[in-house]
N, C-alpha and C positions, 0 to 999 in steps of 0.2 A: 296672499304666501310669501314670506322673504323670500329671496335667491341667493346662492354663495355664487352662483356666476351665472352671468349673463354674455353669451355667443351671438355675435354680430354676423350674419348670414347664415342662410342655409342650406351652403354649398357639402359635397361629400365630405370636406375637409372639417369642415364646423359641426358637422352629426358627427363625425369620427368622434374628433374630441371631445363632445360633450356627450356623447355617448360613456367614453371612458369615463369622465368625473360622474357621470349618474350612477354608473355601477360601483363605483366607489363609495358614495352614498351620500355625494353634494345633491343638491337642489340646483338643478339647471335649468335655463330658460333658453331658448335659442330664437331667436327672433329674425326674421325673412321679409324683405320690403314687399316682392313679387307673393302671387296667390298659390305659389308651387315651392317647393324643395327640391334640393337638386343642384344649382347654377348650371353649369356644364353639362351634368349628368340631366339632359332633359328629351324628354319624348313626346314627339309631338303628331296629330293626324295633319301634317302640313299638305296636304295635295290633296285625297279624297277621303273619304267615312272608310275606316278600318282600316288602312293603312298606316302603319306607325312608323316615325321617321326619327332618328335620331340628329338632334338639330349640332351637335359638337360633339360630343364623345361618343364614339362605335362602339371601342375594343377596349377593355378593363384589363391590361396585360400582367399586372401583377397582382390583383386584389385577390383570385380565389387562392392562392398559397402567402397572402400575408396573414400577419397576425391578428391583424384589423377581423381579418375573415374568421378566423378560429375566435380570436376572443369575445366579439360584439354576437360571435352566434347566427354570423346573418343566414345561413342557411336555413335556419330554425324560424326566420322571422322573414322566409319569402323570397331571398335571394339565390337565383341560380344560375349557373353558366355550363354552358357548351362549348367542345372544343374541335373545332375546325380540324379533320385527319390533314387537308392541305394546307399549308398555310398559305404563302404570296408566291405571285407569279409575276415576272420581267419578263414580258412581251416587246420584243424588239421590232424596228420597222418592217425588217423580212420577214417576219411574223416565226422566227425561230423563238424559243424562250428558255427561260428557266425557271424550276418549280422549286421551293424549298419545301423542304419535309423537315420536321421534328427529329426523325432518328440520323445520326451522324453519318452510318454506313449507306443510308441512299441517298443523301445530302452529298456524301461525295461520290456515288454514284452520277448524278445528275451535273455534278461541274465535270464528272471526267468524260461528259458530251464534247466540252469545249478543251478542256486541257486535262491531261493525265499529271502534270508536273503540279498544277494548282490543284486538284485533287489529293496529291499525298499533302500539300501545303495546309490544307484544311485540314485533314487529320491530323497533323501534328500539330494544329493549333487548339485544336477538339483538346488534344491529349496532354497539351502543356497547361491551356486556360477554362477549362471546361469546369473543374471543381473550383479552381478559385474564384470564378464567377458565382457559382452557386453558394457557397461559404462564404464568400467577402459581399458582394454586389449587392444581394436582398437583404443582409443583416445593416451593410451601410445606410439602406433607404430608411428604412426603421428605427434610427440612430440619429442625434446630432452629428452636425460635419466635423471629420476630424481636421485638426488647423494642417497647413501645408506640410508643417515641419513635422509633426508626427506622421502623417502619411507617406511622404518621401522616405523618413527614417526606417519604418516599417518596410518600405518596396525595396529600401537599397540594400536588406539582409540576403537577396535570393538574385540568380541572374535573371531568371522570368520577371521578377520584379524591378529589377534596372532596365531591362527592355521596355516594360509598360511605361515607365519614367520616360523614357525617349518618343514612344510611340504619344503617350500623352500629350507632349510639346509641338508635335507636327498636325500636318492639316489630313482629313482623311483623305484625300485623293494620294497624297504624300505615302500614307501606310499601302493604300490598294498596291499603288506601282511598286512599292516594295515587296509587298507580298506575292501580287499575283501575273502572270504574264495576257492569260483573256481579256481583254477589253470587253467583252459579254460578263466574263464572272465581275469583273472589276466595276462595272454599268450595274450587275443585278445587288451585291452588299453595299454598294454606294447608295441607291435608290432605299436602301433598309437604314438607310440614314436621313437623306433630303426629303422623304416623306414625315419624318419627322419635326422638320423644318430648321436641321441643322444644317449651316451653309459647309458646302464640300469643299472650299478652299480655305475655311476658318482655322489660323493657329490653334493649338490647346482643345484642340475635338476630336483628336485620332484616336485613344483609344476607347473612345464612344463608340466607335466604327468596329471595333475589334468585341466587343457584348454583341455589337446586332450582327456580326456576321455568323457567331458560334450560338446564339441564344434566341427562339423565337417561339413564340405562343401568341394566341389571337383568340382568349375565350371572350365570347359573345352573352351578355345578361339577357335570359330570359324575357321576353317580353318588354325588352328595350330597356336603355341605361338607366332610363328614371328609376326603372325598378330596384336600383341598387339604392338611392336616395330613400324611396320607400321604406326600404328595409332597414336600413342607418334609422330614421325617424322612429317605426318599429319598436328597433332594441332599446333608442334613448326610450321612449315611451313606457318599455317596459322595467325600465328602473327610476322611476318616476319622474322622469324632466318631461319637458314639456316643450312643444314649438308653436310659436306663433307668425303665421304669416300674416300681407297687408300691413307689416309696422315698421315703418319705414324711420329709422335712426337719422337723428337730424347733426346733431355731438353727443361727445362721451362728455358725462359730466365730472370733475375733477376737485378735489378737493387739496388745494395745496400740488405737491408733484404726484398724486395718488389717484387713479380713475376708481369713482365708485358708484358708477352708474351710466344711464342714458337718456335723453330726453328725444321726443318722437318728433314728428313735424308739423303733428300738433299740440305741442306744451308739455304732452303727457309726459312724467318722468317716471326711471325704475331704479332702482339702486340694488346694487350688488355687494353682499358682507363680506366676497373676498377679492373678485376681481373680474375683469371685462375683456375679453378674446375676439378679436376683430379677427373676420375669415375676408374681407374686405379689401380690393389691392390698397399698396400702401399710400399712392397720394391721395386718395380720397378717405383712409384712414386714417393719415397725422395729418395733413393737410385742411383737409376739411373737419372730419368729427372731431379731432382733438384742437387743431389751429396753430398754426408756424410759432405763432406768439407765444405757445408754453411748452416749444420744444428747443433742446439746446443747438445752437446755429449748425453745428457740425453735423448734427445729426438730420437736421434738414434740410440740410445742403444734398446731404446722401441720398434723400427722399426725393429730393428734387431732380435727381440724375438719375434715377431708374428708369429704365426705357423697355420701351415695347415698342419698339422701329424698326423691326427686321422683316419677315413675311408675315402676311396677314393669311387668312382664310378665305377662300372661296368655295363653295359648294354649290348642287345642284341636288335636290332631292326630288327621286322619280318614284312614280307608280307604273310598273310593267307589266304587262300582260305576260311574260316570258323572258328567262333568265337570259345572257346572251351567251351565244356561241361564238365561241372566238377562230378564228381562224388558225393559230398557233395551235388548236385542241387537236388540228387534223395530224400533228407529229408529235403533239405531248400532252396527251387527254386527260390528264390532272391540272390542267391549267384551267379549264373550267367549274371545277370543285375547289379551287383555291379560294380562300378567304377573301383574297384582293386581287387585282390584277393591275399592275403598276405598268405605266407606256412613258419612260424615263428615256428615248433617245438611244442611239445605239452607241453614243460614247461618253463617256465621263465630262466631258468636255462640254455637251450639250446642258447636261447638270449645273455645272458653273456657270455657263451661257445665261441658262433661266434664271438662276441666283443673280445676277449681273444684272439682268434686265428689272427684275424686282427692285433691287437699289435705285435704279433709274426712271421707277413707275411707271414701267411698261407690263402690264400682263402676260407672262410668257406665253407664245402660242405654239411651240412644237414640243414641250416636254413637261414632267411633272404630272402627269395624270395617274389617277389611284382610282379605281373603282372596288366597290364594295358593296355586296347583295347578302346584307345579315338573314334576308329571311331564307337565303339557301340551307342554315341551318338551325334558324328558331321561325319557323312558318308561322306564330302565332302574330308576326308582324305584319300579317298583312291578311285576305282574304285569301279563301283556299284557291290553291292553284295560278297565287296572282303573287307577285315579288315588289320589294321596295329594294332601291338603289340610292347610293349616295356617288357623286362624282365630285370627288376631293381636290382641290388645285390651291397653291400657294400663288399670290399674287400681292403686289402694292395697294397698302390703305390707300395710300392718293395716286389718282393716275395724272402722270403728267400731262397737261402742265396744269390742269386744274384741280389738283388736289382729291381731298375724299368727295364731293360733288361731283367728279368727272365720270365715276359710275354708272348714273343715272344714263349719261348718255349712251355706254356703249356697252350694259349688262346684257341687255339681250342679244346683241349681234357678239359675244364673249359666249355664252352660253350655248348661240347656235354653233358656233365656234369648236367649242369642247364636245361638244356632244357630233360632229361631220369627222372631227377627229378619232372618238369614240368608235364609230359605225366602221369607221376604215379598218379597225381591226374586229371589231364584232359586227357583221354586215345583217342579221337577223334583225338586230332593233332599229327598224323603220321607224316610220314617224305613228303606225298605226299602232304600233308594238308600248308607245309611249301613252297613258291612260291620262297620265297627270305628273306637272312638273313644277316646283318652286324655286326661284333663285335666290340664293344668299350670297349676297359680295361681301367684301368686308366690311363694309358700314352696318350691315345687317346683320353679321356675327358681333359685333359690339351692342348694337341693339339689344339683341335678346339677353345678352350677359355684359353689361358693363365694367365688371372685371377685368375681360379681356378687351384690355385697353389696344383701340388702333387696328381690332381685330384680329390680333395674338393669341392664337388659343391656347399659349401655355403659362398664362399670366406673367406676362414679361418677358423678353429675352433669355433663351439660354443659350447664352455667350460664357466665357470663360471668366470674365469679370460677375457673371451675375449665378455662378453655379458654386456650389459644396458650400464651403468658408463663406464664401461672399456673397451668398443669396439670403436676404435680399441686400445686405450691405457689410462691407468688412466690419467686424466688431459686434454686430449685431444678429449673428445667426443661431442662437439658443431661443430663440422664439420668445424671448423675453424683449422691451422697449424700455427707452431711460425715460418712460412714465410708469411709476412704481401701478403695481397690479394691471398692466394691460400686457397684453399677448397677442402674438401674431400667431397664426394657426394653417393660413392660408395657401393655394399653390405658387404664392412669389417667395416663400419659404423653403430651404432644403427639403426632400429632393427634387423639389420643381415642379410644373405644371405635368395633367396626364392626371388621370382617375387609377389614384393607389393608396391616397388617403394617407401616407408619408408624414405629412405635413402636420396631419390631425393627431394622429397618434404621437408624434416625439412632443409638440406641444403639451398634450397630455399629460408625457412621462415631466415636463419640466415644472408643471403645474402641480403636479401632485408631491412632487420634492420639494417645492417653496411653500406647502402650505401641509405637508403632511400626511399628505393623504393616506388612505390604505391602496398601498400599490399592488391590487388584488392580480395584476397581469403579469405575464415573466419579464 
C-alpha cells in the first residue's frame, strides 16, 4: 500500500503527529527501530516480576489538558490519568518541609509558616499572573513559537508584561531573591525548576521559575507511562495508520532536494508520496540519515552546534515492601503523600553548587535528590501491598577524569550514597525493605533511548539559545527543514523535551497547511 507520510521514530511526538495526519485521511506509516513504541514513555519490569518501572518519564504534566488528549480521544483508547492531591514536598536537612498544594489559599498558608510576607507575595503573584499563564502558556506550547520581536511587543503592552520581560532576562536565583525573604521558601520554589534540569544561575530563565511557582500538577498515567504511547498507537490505527517496529531506518531517500522515502538497514526501501517526518534527534536525522553533503552549509553548522551537554539523568529503580515514612511527616503529615519528595539542601546555594559540580564532572553528593512513588496513586504498577520508587538525580554524563566510562567504577558506590542520603530522611527504608534495585547511570539513560544524547532527558539542553524560536535552530523553528518534504517533530523542537506531544501536534499543523489536508481539529 502506498504511504502519504512516513514517520521515523515512534516516540510519543511521532505517534501524535501521525495520529493527526491519519485522522485527516492520510495514509501514514510509523517506523520504529526498537521492538516497542513510546521512546521516553517506557515502562518495564526492571527489578522484579510485577513491578512496573518508568524508565524515563514518570509524570505527564500537560497531556491530560492538552488538545492532543482531546483531539485523538486518548481516553477512549485506554489512556487514563490520576492526580495526586498533594503535589511536591521539599524536605530540609532539619526535617522541616514545605508541601506544594494545588489550591492557592492552602499554598499561601503553607508559605506563611515560614514568612507572612512571602505568603502575601505568593497570593499577589497568583492574582496577577495565574490567569495569564492559563490563557497564554499552554496555548503557546501547542502553536509554533513566536518570533522574539512579536513576543516582546505583546508583553510591552502591559505593566505585568513589562515586568515579565525583565524577569525573563534574569536568573531563577535573582528572581527568587527579588520576590521572597525566606530561604526555605526560595529553596522550595527553586527546586521546582532545577528538578526539571534548568540551571539555577542561568540568565534568561527567570520567568520559567514564575510558571513553576504558580502552577503545578502531577498526573500519572495509569499502568505506567508507556500506556500513553499504546493509546496513541491505538488512535493512529483506528484511523487507518500503521506502526512497524523492528524497522531501523538507515537513510532518508532523496530526489534532488526532496525527501521521497526511507531505506532500511537491510536495503529495503519505502517511498512516501508526500513527506517524511523525523522524530529522531537532529544530529542523527540530518548528519546521518540525510547526510551533511545534502545540507546547506549554514544549516549543517547549526545541526553540529546543537548541544546536549548540560545535566544527565541518573536514576535508581526500586521495588519496596512499604512506602517511605519521612521524619518530616511528624510536623507536616501531607509530605508522606506528596507526589514527590525533594531533598535539595537548606540554601539556594546548595543547588547552585550542585550544578557547578555537574559542570566539573563531579556527581553531586549532598543535593538534588527527588523521590517518587507512582504506586501510592496507581497501585496497578506493583503487586498488592508493594511499591515502586524512582530515585531521580541529575549528574554529569562523564565523570572526571575518565569521562562516561568512569561510571563503571563509581555507580555502585554512588547508588549506595544516594540510598544512605534518602534513609537519613526516611529511616524506615532499611535494607530489608528494598526488594530489588536497578541502577540507571547517564550512559544507561542514553542506551535506553539514544535520542537522549549524553543522557540529557529533554532531547537537547533547554537553554535560552535552544528554546522557543531558537529550537532547534534559529530560522528553523517551523517544523520544516531545508530538505523539501522532510519535517521535524521530536522533542528537539518547540516546546521542547518532556511528555506533552506539543512538537507532534505543531508539526501536524505545519504539514496539514503545506499539503492542504483537512484541518479537522481546532
